[in-house]
Z-matrix of the N, CA and C atoms (Angstrom, degrees):
N
C 1 1.443
C 2 1.538 1 109.43
N 3 1.294 2 118.21 1 130.41
C 4 1.435 3 122.56 2 -177.59
C 5 1.550 4 109.66 3 -103.95
N 6 1.333 5 116.08 4 129.63
C 7 1.451 6 121.96 5 177.12
C 8 1.515 7 111.69 6 -81.92
N 9 1.319 8 117.38 7 145.39
C 10 1.482 9 119.64 8 175.82
C 11 1.531 10 109.41 9 -62.89
N 12 1.356 11 116.31 10 146.82
C 13 1.480 12 120.96 11 -176.29
C 14 1.536 13 111.78 12 -60.60
N 15 1.350 14 117.77 13 -34.22
C 16 1.463 15 119.02 14 -178.93
C 17 1.542 16 110.43 15 -63.89
N 18 1.296 17 117.98 16 -34.97
C 19 1.486 18 120.47 17 178.79
C 20 1.521 19 111.18 18 -78.77
N 21 1.325 20 115.96 19 -43.61
C 22 1.455 21 119.42 20 -175.03
C 23 1.534 22 112.29 21 -70.42
N 24 1.354 23 117.60 22 -45.51
C 25 1.461 24 121.44 23 -174.94
C 26 1.534 25 111.33 24 -100.99
N 27 1.318 26 118.75 25 -11.17
C 28 1.456 27 119.43 26 -174.57
C 29 1.512 28 112.59 27 72.09
N 30 1.342 29 115.89 28 28.70
C 31 1.469 30 121.18 29 -176.95
C 32 1.509 31 111.36 30 -64.28
N 33 1.334 32 115.09 31 148.14
C 34 1.457 33 119.94 32 178.18
C 35 1.523 34 108.92 33 -69.81
N 36 1.303 35 116.82 34 142.58
C 37 1.462 36 122.65 35 174.96
C 38 1.544 37 106.50 36 -115.73
N 39 1.307 38 115.77 37 120.68
C 40 1.433 39 121.70 38 -177.95
C 41 1.510 40 109.44 39 -118.75
N 42 1.325 41 117.23 40 119.64
C 43 1.460 42 123.20 41 179.10
C 44 1.524 43 107.03 42 -115.25
N 45 1.335 44 116.17 43 117.03
C 46 1.465 45 122.45 44 -176.62
C 47 1.533 46 108.64 45 -113.59
N 48 1.342 47 114.40 46 127.77
C 49 1.463 48 119.76 47 175.56
C 50 1.529 49 107.56 48 -110.94
N 51 1.330 50 116.18 49 109.44
C 52 1.444 51 120.77 50 -177.27
C 53 1.529 52 109.23 51 60.38
N 54 1.321 53 115.85 52 -141.99
C 55 1.468 54 122.25 53 177.87
C 56 1.509 55 111.66 54 -111.71
N 57 1.321 56 117.52 55 10.70
C 58 1.461 57 119.41 56 -171.45
C 59 1.516 58 114.76 57 -120.11
N 60 1.338 59 118.52 58 2.68
C 61 1.489 60 119.89 59 -177.93
C 62 1.516 61 110.37 60 -156.69
N 63 1.327 62 114.44 61 134.26
C 64 1.468 63 120.75 62 175.55
C 65 1.529 64 108.44 63 -137.79
N 66 1.348 65 114.45 64 138.07
C 67 1.438 66 121.31 65 176.40
C 68 1.547 67 106.02 66 -117.76
N 69 1.333 68 115.74 67 125.15
C 70 1.441 69 120.83 68 -176.95
C 71 1.526 70 107.38 69 -115.88
N 72 1.342 71 115.61 70 128.76
C 73 1.480 72 122.19 71 176.36
C 74 1.502 73 107.84 72 -114.82
N 75 1.346 74 114.99 73 153.21
C 76 1.463 75 121.89 74 179.19
C 77 1.522 76 113.70 75 68.01
N 78 1.316 77 117.90 76 40.73
C 79 1.454 78 120.58 77 175.19
C 80 1.555 79 107.29 78 -98.97
N 81 1.349 80 115.72 79 158.73
C 82 1.455 81 120.60 80 -179.53
C 83 1.503 82 113.10 81 -107.94
N 84 1.350 83 116.71 82 -33.15
C 85 1.451 84 116.88 83 -178.16
C 86 1.516 85 112.05 84 -171.94
N 87 1.346 86 115.76 85 168.09
C 88 1.445 87 123.15 86 178.48
C 89 1.510 88 110.06 87 -97.85
N 90 1.340 89 118.49 88 121.89
C 91 1.444 90 121.83 89 -178.65
C 92 1.518 91 112.12 90 -95.00
N 93 1.331 92 117.37 91 -33.70
C 94 1.459 93 122.86 92 -177.66
C 95 1.538 94 106.68 93 -150.17
N 96 1.336 95 115.29 94 140.12
C 97 1.460 96 118.91 95 -179.25
C 98 1.523 97 109.11 96 -146.22
N 99 1.317 98 116.20 97 113.53
C 100 1.459 99 122.99 98 172.35
C 101 1.525 100 107.76 99 -145.23
N 102 1.295 101 117.11 100 178.36
C 103 1.476 102 119.60 101 178.90
C 104 1.525 103 112.18 102 -75.05
N 105 1.328 104 117.64 103 -9.44
C 106 1.459 105 121.18 104 179.56
C 107 1.510 106 115.06 105 -110.68
N 108 1.358 107 116.99 106 -24.26
C 109 1.463 108 121.13 107 -178.02
C 110 1.540 109 108.91 108 -143.25
N 111 1.328 110 113.77 109 134.05
C 112 1.457 111 120.31 110 170.31
C 113 1.536 112 107.22 111 -128.19
N 114 1.311 113 115.58 112 119.40
C 115 1.481 114 122.38 113 179.71
C 116 1.523 115 107.55 114 -113.72
N 117 1.363 116 113.11 115 133.64
C 118 1.461 117 119.62 116 -177.95
C 119 1.541 118 110.09 117 -125.23
N 120 1.287 119 115.43 118 147.94
C 121 1.468 120 119.00 119 170.56
C 122 1.533 121 105.52 120 -98.06
N 123 1.315 122 116.78 121 125.63
C 124 1.444 123 121.32 122 174.76
C 125 1.514 124 107.51 123 -105.60
N 126 1.292 125 118.33 124 -179.97
C 127 1.428 126 122.78 125 -179.69
C 128 1.546 127 112.38 126 -69.09
N 129 1.329 128 116.18 127 -24.87
C 130 1.450 129 119.41 128 -175.40
C 131 1.538 130 114.95 129 -119.03
N 132 1.350 131 118.80 130 -13.34
C 133 1.462 132 121.63 131 -176.67
C 134 1.523 133 109.19 132 -165.80
N 135 1.332 134 115.73 133 -178.32
C 136 1.466 135 122.81 134 170.19
C 137 1.508 136 106.48 135 -104.28
N 138 1.343 137 116.30 136 144.34
C 139 1.445 138 123.45 137 -177.80
C 140 1.508 139 108.15 138 -125.69
N 141 1.343 140 117.30 139 127.34
C 142 1.466 141 121.29 140 -179.73
C 143 1.533 142 108.76 141 -121.90
N 144 1.338 143 114.79 142 129.07
C 145 1.458 144 122.09 143 172.13
C 146 1.486 145 107.58 144 -112.61
N 147 1.345 146 117.76 145 129.41
C 148 1.475 147 123.03 146 179.87
C 149 1.522 148 107.60 147 -120.46
N 150 1.348 149 114.10 148 147.34
C 151 1.473 150 119.03 149 178.72
C 152 1.503 151 111.43 150 172.15
N 153 1.315 152 114.34 151 -147.26
C 154 1.459 153 121.66 152 -179.45
C 155 1.517 154 109.10 153 -131.51
N 156 1.347 155 115.17 154 143.59
C 157 1.458 156 122.43 155 178.59
C 158 1.513 157 112.84 156 55.04
N 159 1.370 158 116.58 157 37.94
C 160 1.438 159 120.62 158 179.42
C 161 1.528 160 109.40 159 -75.24
N 162 1.320 161 114.79 160 141.89
C 163 1.460 162 118.91 161 174.20
C 164 1.525 163 108.71 162 -152.81
N 165 1.318 164 116.13 163 155.80
C 166 1.443 165 122.13 164 175.98
C 167 1.522 166 107.02 165 -91.13
N 168 1.344 167 115.08 166 107.74
C 169 1.447 168 120.17 167 -176.87
C 170 1.561 169 110.63 168 -69.12
N 171 1.330 170 115.62 169 -39.35
C 172 1.474 171 120.89 170 174.51
C 173 1.505 172 109.37 171 -162.16
N 174 1.324 173 118.44 172 159.82
C 175 1.443 174 122.19 173 172.71
C 176 1.533 175 108.78 174 -150.80
N 177 1.333 176 113.30 175 148.41
C 178 1.448 177 122.35 176 173.06
C 179 1.524 178 107.00 177 -128.31
N 180 1.306 179 118.07 178 -173.95
C 181 1.461 180 120.53 179 176.67
C 182 1.511 181 112.58 180 -66.93
N 183 1.338 182 116.80 181 -22.09
C 184 1.457 183 121.72 182 -174.95
C 185 1.536 184 113.94 183 -104.06
N 186 1.301 185 116.54 184 -33.59
C 187 1.492 186 118.34 185 -174.89
C 188 1.516 187 112.98 186 -146.97
N 189 1.354 188 113.05 187 165.58
C 190 1.460 189 120.32 188 -177.50
C 191 1.545 190 107.85 189 -145.49
N 192 1.324 191 114.98 190 144.37
C 193 1.459 192 120.53 191 177.68
C 194 1.515 193 108.87 192 -116.25
N 195 1.342 194 117.08 193 124.43
C 196 1.431 195 124.10 194 179.50
C 197 1.536 196 108.40 195 -111.68
N 198 1.322 197 116.00 196 131.34
C 199 1.486 198 120.45 197 177.46
C 200 1.544 199 108.47 198 -122.35
N 201 1.335 200 114.18 199 164.46
C 202 1.461 201 120.56 200 -177.75
C 203 1.519 202 107.77 201 130.53
N 204 1.339 203 117.64 202 -166.68
C 205 1.451 204 122.50 203 176.89
C 206 1.505 205 108.94 204 -99.79
N 207 1.329 206 117.30 205 107.84
C 208 1.466 207 122.65 206 -176.16
C 209 1.521 208 109.40 207 -90.50
N 210 1.331 209 115.95 208 120.28
C 211 1.451 210 122.29 209 179.06
C 212 1.522 211 111.94 210 -95.28
N 213 1.334 212 117.38 211 -36.03
C 214 1.427 213 122.08 212 -171.27
C 215 1.531 214 111.86 213 -150.04
N 216 1.331 215 115.23 214 143.32
C 217 1.457 216 122.57 215 172.53
C 218 1.491 217 108.24 216 -126.19
N 219 1.326 218 117.13 217 124.63
C 220 1.499 219 122.38 218 -178.46
C 221 1.509 220 110.70 219 -126.05
N 222 1.298 221 116.03 220 138.47
C 223 1.461 222 123.45 221 172.46
C 224 1.511 223 107.71 222 -104.03
N 225 1.348 224 117.55 223 133.41
C 226 1.442 225 124.30 224 178.82
C 227 1.517 226 107.18 225 -118.92
N 228 1.367 227 117.18 226 142.88
C 229 1.455 228 119.85 227 177.24
C 230 1.507 229 111.98 228 -65.32
């Protein structure tokens, strides 16, 4: 039986709806937060979302929802 990579490695799961909503699962913490840049530490990398009017709509220990106009998504080692 093979386990999904998100469970086995703790990989980040990013679900993007259009350019106005992103849901991130398996994150560890917030590194930077402004209306133009949100940087997150995940279990395997850093994740940066850039855009305009960005805000964290909600977050729990497991997931976070970001809304606003998303221009760019970058993964950093």
